[in-house]
C-alpha positions in Angstrom: -0.1 0.1 0.1 1.2 3.5 -1.0 0.6 6.2 1.4 1.1 10.0 0.8 1.3 12.8 3.5 -1.1 15.7 3.4 0.3 18.9 4.8 -1.7 20.9 7.1 -2.2 24.7 6.6 -0.2 25.1 9.7 2.6 23.3 8.7 2.6 25.1 5.3 2.4 28.9 7.5 4.9 27.4 9.9 7.3 26.4 7.1 7.0 29.9 5.5 7.7 31.5 8.6 10.7 29.3 9.2 11.9 30.4 5.8 11.7 34.2 7.0 13.4 33.3 10.4 16.3 31.6 8.6 16.6 34.5 6.3 16.5 36.9 9.2 19.2 34.7 11.4 21.4 35.2 8.8 21.2 38.7 8.2 21.8 39.5 12.1 24.8 37.2 11.9 26.1 39.4 9.0 25.1 42.6 10.8 27.2 41.1 13.8 30.1 40.5 11.9 30.0 43.9 10.0 29.9 45.7 13.2 33.3 44.4 14.4 35.2 42.2 11.7 38.3 41.6 14.0 36.1 39.6 16.7 32.9 38.7 15.4 33.6 36.0 13.0 31.8 33.5 15.2 28.7 36.0 14.5 28.5 35.0 10.7 29.3 31.5 11.3 26.5 30.9 13.8 23.9 33.2 11.8 24.7 30.9 8.6 24.5 27.7 10.8 21.4 28.8 12.8 19.7 30.0 9.4 20.8 26.6 7.7 19.4 24.3 10.4 16.4 26.5 10.4 15.8 25.9 6.5 16.2 22.4 6.8 13.6 22.3 9.7 11.3 24.4 7.3 11.7 22.1 4.2 10.9 19.0 6.5 7.8 20.6 7.4 6.9 21.8 4.1 7.1 18.2 2.8 4.7 17.1 5.6 7.8 14.7 7.4 6.2 13.2 10.4 7.2 14.8 13.4 9.3 17.7 11.6 7.2 20.4 13.4 8.0 18.8 16.9 11.6 18.4 15.8 11.5 22.2 14.9 9.6 23.1 18.3 13.0 21.5 20.0 15.4 23.3 17.7 13.8 26.8 18.1 13.7 26.3 22.4 17.5 25.4 22.1 18.3 28.1 19.9 16.3 30.3 22.3 18.0 29.2 25.4 21.4 29.9 23.8 20.2 33.3 22.2 18.8 34.3 25.9 21.9 33.1 27.4 24.1 35.2 25.2 22.0 38.2 25.5 21.8 37.9 29.2 25.9 37.8 29.0 26.1 40.7 26.5 23.9 42.9 28.6 25.8 42.0 31.8 29.0 42.9 30.2 27.7 46.2 28.8 26.1 47.5 32.1 29.4 46.7 33.7 31.1 49.1 31.8 31.7 47.2 28.4 30.0 49.8 26.2 31.3 47.7 23.0 28.8 45.1 23.7 26.0 47.1 22.8 25.5 45.7 19.4 26.1 42.2 20.3 23.6 42.6 23.2 20.8 44.0 20.6 21.6 41.5 17.9 21.5 38.5 20.2 18.3 40.0 21.8 16.5 40.5 18.5 17.5 36.6 17.6 16.0 35.7 21.2 12.7 37.8 20.7 12.5 36.5 16.9 12.4 33.1 18.1 9.8 33.9 20.5 7.7 35.0 18.0 8.0 32.2 15.6 7.7 29.3 18.2 3.8 29.8 18.7 3.2 29.1 15.0 5.6 26.0 14.8 3.7 24.7 18.1 0.3 25.0 16.4 1.8 22.9 13.5 3.2 20.5 16.0 -0.2 19.9 17.4 -1.7 19.0 13.9 -1.3 15.8 12.9 -0.2 14.6 9.4 -3.1 12.7 7.4 -2.4 9.5 5.6 -4.0 9.0 2.4 -4.3 5.9 0.2 
């Protein structure tokens, strides 16, 4: 018996939002690198890596791969933990007098907030079951 997967509207909406999210992560990583090329090479690498992982998650949801939205929720929660921690450290350094940390603090805060914005859409998709059809 051959089965095909029917992708829910929530999966398609979440997939599209993840595409925008991935693009914005790469842009933010690039902005971090441009702001301090001598010390922020990791910002560009992490922006591209996180954006790439997000694009893979988006593609899997778009294709209706079972549990892809659940996997994406896990990825987003992990990324948000990292972004939140990095934002906390950067803001702490800024408030301690390291005023050059304002750009990393702002950019990591933006990534943290962006992840919180995308997460409910992906959670809604994760609650939807893909339907098998003959």
